[in-house]
Steps between C-alpha positions, in 0.01 A plus 500: 500500500604635845138574606427157644380323818684186602287226657756224571592176342280329249376161606521329157820651374876481571605594869664815364163618331296769664155626424485872426193716428570749234268807443511444131566138444298351786636202698840382372748240588867606521822307549866576433578514113754260356705514182213322331239751606530732185436197281222354718336842500514520115342148490217581731429822317477290172266251657264782627516670161373179311223461743624213714340537847683207678794704611514817710569828346850640539565871579874508488752568780434754781739749673608233750616267225203266533301338221143613514218260384118497542388338824244211407262417776393138528611160642817321418407174310708312783217592737221359284609134470567293180334629192207303358520377136297795401728732672797335337351543158442872581862519621620352169299771317664766707850373440421479129363862496830619673724322255301625198524848661870457556574381152487861352739637771833629379741523785725808537839450341669542846249265682636327820302214629495305821406148372582229765488206270588567125251360268582283190419786269413860487177530285345761724527664857340274760417521864702201608317460835136453417400327827226520758708721722505750213136496409256739661131412446230755552157376341533507119850673513802272527833675514855373493741695728879511568646559152859547620599174343359559162717456195555311177351151478248278303138440534554137580759567782268756658196262471711213639560683818131590523412126467759413789366766729132514455403124455725468717743222409673340811656177608170346634285589203256297312575469128140455413393793694793722385436396139140607508606842663776559243268433222268767629781746519645429159158488336429837655828634356417342163838336466530304163496132485857495374639707787326295780770224537778765519324677772513200731871472432557861568295473824744223617794715391357814657440317840854359501657829417319656784636243744853557352472871535417471869794249549736731312374787710575335831852415378593847386284699749303661230171652621218444515572145393724429808239606745235303308721206518545529870127514532467164331368586143750277330338199695201574300629563164752209477239239559247689287746486221532121543121462498444694173782307341364163607160583377563684170331228293175525719490876466561493140227242449254730673578778264415300181 
Protein backbone atom coordinates (compact mmCIF):
# COMPACT_ATOMS: atom_id res chain seq x y z
CA UNK A 1 0.00 0.00 0.00
CA UNK A 2 2.75 2.45 -0.81
CA UNK A 3 1.10 3.80 -3.99
CA UNK A 4 -0.97 6.46 -2.27
CA UNK A 5 -1.66 10.17 -2.34
CA UNK A 6 -1.95 11.86 1.05
CA UNK A 7 -4.51 14.65 1.29
CA UNK A 8 -4.11 15.90 4.88
CA UNK A 9 -6.06 15.43 8.06
CA UNK A 10 -9.61 14.11 8.19
CA UNK A 11 -12.13 16.56 9.59
CA UNK A 12 -14.23 14.05 11.48
CA UNK A 13 -11.46 11.77 12.73
CA UNK A 14 -8.70 11.95 15.34
CA UNK A 15 -6.08 14.70 14.82
CA UNK A 16 -3.50 12.04 13.91
CA UNK A 17 -5.68 10.62 11.12
CA UNK A 18 -4.97 11.47 7.50
CA UNK A 19 -6.99 10.99 4.32
CA UNK A 20 -5.09 8.97 1.73
CA UNK A 21 -6.25 8.03 -1.75
CA UNK A 22 -5.10 4.55 -2.75
CA UNK A 23 -5.17 3.42 -6.38
CA UNK A 24 -6.73 0.11 -5.37
CA UNK A 25 -8.70 0.84 -2.20
CA UNK A 26 -9.93 4.32 -3.03
CA UNK A 27 -10.11 6.96 -0.29
CA UNK A 28 -8.88 5.68 3.06
CA UNK A 29 -8.32 7.02 6.57
CA UNK A 30 -5.00 6.17 8.23
CA UNK A 31 -3.76 6.73 11.74
CA UNK A 32 -1.00 5.25 13.90
CA UNK A 33 -1.62 1.64 14.84
CA UNK A 34 -1.80 0.68 18.51
CA UNK A 35 -1.41 -2.58 20.40
CA UNK A 36 -5.16 -3.04 19.94
CA UNK A 37 -5.15 -2.56 16.16
CA UNK A 38 -4.76 -6.25 15.20
CA UNK A 39 -7.80 -7.19 17.30
CA UNK A 40 -9.80 -4.20 16.05
CA UNK A 41 -8.91 -5.12 12.46
CA UNK A 42 -10.11 -8.69 13.03
CA UNK A 43 -13.36 -7.39 14.52
CA UNK A 44 -14.04 -5.01 11.64
CA UNK A 45 -13.30 -7.79 9.15
CA UNK A 46 -15.87 -9.94 10.92
CA UNK A 47 -18.53 -7.21 10.88
CA UNK A 48 -18.00 -6.76 7.15
CA UNK A 49 -18.11 -10.51 6.53
CA UNK A 50 -21.54 -10.86 8.15
CA UNK A 51 -22.98 -7.94 6.19
CA UNK A 52 -22.98 -5.16 8.80
CA UNK A 53 -22.68 -1.85 6.92
CA UNK A 54 -22.54 0.45 9.92
CA UNK A 55 -18.75 0.25 10.28
CA UNK A 56 -15.94 1.13 7.87
CA UNK A 57 -14.07 -1.66 6.14
CA UNK A 58 -10.62 -2.33 7.55
CA UNK A 59 -7.65 -2.99 5.27
CA UNK A 60 -4.94 -3.76 7.82
CA UNK A 61 -1.69 -1.91 8.55
CA UNK A 62 0.30 -0.08 5.88
CA UNK A 63 4.06 0.18 5.37
CA UNK A 64 4.21 3.17 7.73
CA UNK A 65 2.58 1.37 10.63
CA UNK A 66 -0.82 3.00 10.20
CA UNK A 67 -4.21 1.34 10.46
CA UNK A 68 -6.00 1.68 7.13
CA UNK A 69 -9.80 1.90 7.04
CA UNK A 70 -12.38 2.94 4.49
CA UNK A 71 -13.09 6.66 4.27
CA UNK A 72 -16.81 7.22 4.75
CA UNK A 73 -18.14 10.50 3.30
CA UNK A 74 -20.92 12.32 5.07
CA UNK A 75 -21.69 14.60 8.00
CA UNK A 76 -20.93 14.00 11.64
CA UNK A 77 -24.08 13.57 13.68
CA UNK A 78 -22.84 16.41 15.91
CA UNK A 79 -23.35 18.76 12.97
CA UNK A 80 -26.99 17.73 12.45
CA UNK A 81 -28.51 18.60 15.82
CA UNK A 82 -30.37 16.32 18.25
CA UNK A 83 -32.03 13.31 16.69
CA UNK A 84 -35.79 13.16 16.27
CA UNK A 85 -37.68 10.27 17.89
CA UNK A 86 -37.82 8.52 14.50
CA UNK A 87 -34.07 8.92 14.11
CA UNK A 88 -33.52 7.57 17.63
CA UNK A 89 -35.58 4.51 16.72
CA UNK A 90 -33.43 4.02 13.64
CA UNK A 91 -30.32 4.44 15.80
CA UNK A 92 -31.60 1.76 18.15
CA UNK A 93 -32.07 -0.59 15.20
CA UNK A 94 -28.51 0.12 14.02
CA UNK A 95 -27.02 -0.61 17.45
CA UNK A 96 -29.06 -3.83 17.67
CA UNK A 97 -27.78 -4.87 14.23
CA UNK A 98 -24.23 -4.17 15.41
CA UNK A 99 -24.61 -6.24 18.56
CA UNK A 100 -26.23 -9.11 16.67
CA UNK A 101 -23.39 -9.05 14.13
CA UNK A 102 -20.78 -8.92 16.91
CA UNK A 103 -22.30 -11.84 18.80
CA UNK A 104 -20.75 -14.40 16.42
CA UNK A 105 -17.24 -12.90 16.56
CA UNK A 106 -14.53 -14.98 18.17
CA UNK A 107 -11.59 -12.72 19.16
CA UNK A 108 -8.04 -13.87 18.44
CA UNK A 109 -6.50 -15.71 21.37
CA UNK A 110 -3.83 -13.02 21.70
CA UNK A 111 -6.29 -10.11 21.37
CA UNK A 112 -5.33 -6.88 23.12
CA UNK A 113 -8.00 -4.23 23.54
CA UNK A 114 -8.00 -0.54 24.43
CA UNK A 115 -11.22 -0.22 26.41
CA UNK A 116 -11.34 2.95 28.51
CA UNK A 117 -14.07 1.94 30.98
CA UNK A 118 -14.35 -1.81 31.63
CA UNK A 119 -17.89 -3.14 31.27
CA UNK A 120 -19.59 -5.29 33.93
CA UNK A 121 -19.34 -8.32 31.66
CA UNK A 122 -17.82 -9.61 28.44
CA UNK A 123 -20.68 -11.11 26.45
CA UNK A 124 -19.46 -9.71 23.13
CA UNK A 125 -17.09 -7.15 21.64
CA UNK A 126 -18.59 -3.65 21.70
CA UNK A 127 -17.58 -0.24 20.35
CA UNK A 128 -17.65 1.50 23.78
CA UNK A 129 -17.96 5.02 22.30
CA UNK A 130 -21.14 5.01 20.21
CA UNK A 131 -21.73 8.76 20.27
CA UNK A 132 -22.67 11.60 17.89
CA UNK A 133 -18.99 12.46 17.42
CA UNK A 134 -18.41 8.94 16.08
CA UNK A 135 -21.42 8.63 13.77
CA UNK A 136 -21.12 9.66 10.11
CA UNK A 137 -24.42 10.06 8.30
CA UNK A 138 -24.73 10.12 4.52
CA UNK A 139 -28.30 9.65 3.36
CA UNK A 140 -29.44 6.12 4.14
CA UNK A 141 -26.00 4.99 5.31
CA UNK A 142 -25.08 5.60 8.95
CA UNK A 143 -21.58 4.49 9.94
CA UNK A 144 -19.86 4.41 13.32
CA UNK A 145 -16.17 5.34 13.13
CA UNK A 146 -13.19 5.30 15.52
CA UNK A 147 -13.13 1.70 16.72
CA UNK A 148 -9.81 1.95 18.59
CA UNK A 149 -11.56 1.59 21.96
CA UNK A 150 -13.53 -1.52 21.01
CA UNK A 151 -13.35 -4.51 23.29
CA UNK A 152 -15.26 -6.91 25.51
CA UNK A 153 -18.50 -5.59 26.95
CA UNK A 154 -22.24 -6.16 27.14
CA UNK A 155 -25.22 -5.08 25.10
CA UNK A 156 -26.69 -3.06 27.96
CA UNK A 157 -23.43 -1.29 28.79
CA UNK A 158 -22.94 -0.24 25.16
CA UNK A 159 -26.58 0.80 24.79
CA UNK A 160 -26.40 2.78 28.03
CA UNK A 161 -23.64 4.92 26.55
CA UNK A 162 -25.71 5.42 23.41
CA UNK A 163 -28.59 6.66 25.56
CA UNK A 164 -26.39 9.08 27.49
CA UNK A 165 -24.72 10.49 24.40
CA UNK A 166 -27.55 10.67 21.87
CA UNK A 167 -30.59 11.74 23.91
CA UNK A 168 -28.50 13.51 25.31
CA UNK A 169 -28.71 13.31 29.10
CA UNK A 170 -27.35 16.35 30.90
CA UNK A 171 -27.75 18.29 34.12
CA UNK A 172 -30.52 20.56 32.81
CA UNK A 173 -32.58 17.91 31.08
CA UNK A 174 -36.33 17.40 31.24
CA UNK A 175 -37.19 13.90 32.55
CA UNK A 176 -40.42 13.83 30.56
CA UNK A 177 -38.74 14.68 27.27
CA UNK A 178 -35.76 12.44 27.99
CA UNK A 179 -38.04 9.54 28.90
CA UNK A 180 -39.88 9.81 25.59
CA UNK A 181 -36.61 9.94 23.67
CA UNK A 182 -35.18 7.01 25.61
CA UNK A 183 -38.31 5.00 24.84
CA UNK A 184 -37.83 5.63 21.10
CA UNK A 185 -34.21 4.44 21.24
CA UNK A 186 -35.02 1.36 23.30
CA UNK A 187 -38.05 0.42 21.19
CA UNK A 188 -35.88 0.66 18.08
CA UNK A 189 -33.33 -1.63 19.69
CA UNK A 190 -36.04 -4.07 20.71
CA UNK A 191 -34.85 -4.37 24.30
CA UNK A 192 -36.87 -6.83 26.35
CA UNK A 193 -39.19 -5.55 29.08
CA UNK A 194 -37.18 -7.36 31.75
CA UNK A 195 -33.93 -5.60 30.78
CA UNK A 196 -35.27 -2.06 30.60
CA UNK A 197 -35.02 -1.15 34.32
CA UNK A 198 -31.41 -2.34 34.39
CA UNK A 199 -30.59 -0.20 31.36
CA UNK A 200 -31.48 2.93 33.32
CA UNK A 201 -29.24 1.90 36.21
CA UNK A 202 -26.38 1.09 33.85
CA UNK A 203 -26.82 4.46 32.17
CA UNK A 204 -26.36 6.11 35.56
CA UNK A 205 -23.33 3.90 36.28
CA UNK A 206 -21.83 4.53 32.84
CA UNK A 207 -22.20 8.29 33.15
CA UNK A 208 -20.59 8.32 36.60
CA UNK A 209 -17.77 6.06 35.40
CA UNK A 210 -16.98 8.48 32.58
CA UNK A 211 -16.72 11.34 35.05
CA UNK A 212 -14.44 9.30 37.31
CA UNK A 213 -12.23 8.33 34.36
CA UNK A 214 -11.69 11.99 33.54
CA UNK A 215 -10.90 12.87 37.15
CA UNK A 216 -8.47 9.95 37.48
CA UNK A 217 -6.86 10.86 34.17
CA UNK A 218 -6.26 14.40 35.38
CA UNK A 219 -4.73 13.10 38.61
CA UNK A 220 -2.40 10.62 36.88
CA UNK A 221 -1.72 12.57 33.70
CA UNK A 222 -3.15 9.78 31.56
CA UNK A 223 -4.11 10.88 28.04
CA UNK A 224 -6.44 11.66 26.45
CA UNK A 225 -8.41 11.92 29.69
CA UNK A 226 -6.14 14.52 31.29
CA UNK A 227 -6.55 16.88 28.35
CA UNK A 228 -10.29 16.30 28.19
CA UNK A 229 -10.51 17.10 31.90
CA UNK A 230 -8.57 20.32 31.33
CA UNK A 231 -11.03 21.22 28.58
CA UNK A 232 -13.88 20.92 31.10
CA UNK A 233 -15.50 17.63 30.09
CA UNK A 234 -15.79 16.44 33.69
CA UNK A 235 -17.96 19.48 34.37
CA UNK A 236 -20.53 17.92 32.03
CA UNK A 237 -20.27 14.29 33.09
CA UNK A 238 -20.48 14.80 36.85
CA UNK A 239 -23.74 16.80 36.89
CA UNK A 240 -25.11 14.55 34.12
CA UNK A 241 -24.50 11.51 36.33
CA UNK A 242 -26.30 13.25 39.20
CA UNK A 243 -29.25 14.01 36.90
CA UNK A 244 -29.61 10.43 35.67
CA UNK A 245 -29.38 9.02 39.19
CA UNK A 246 -31.93 11.51 40.48
CA UNK A 247 -34.45 10.69 37.74
CA UNK A 248 -34.03 6.92 37.48
CA UNK A 249 -37.64 6.31 38.49
CA UNK A 250 -38.93 8.73 35.82
CA UNK A 251 -36.83 7.12 33.10
CA UNK A 252 -37.85 3.60 34.13
CA UNK A 253 -41.51 4.60 34.09
CA UNK A 254 -41.12 5.85 30.52
CA UNK A 255 -39.88 2.41 29.42
CA UNK A 256 -42.79 0.36 30.79
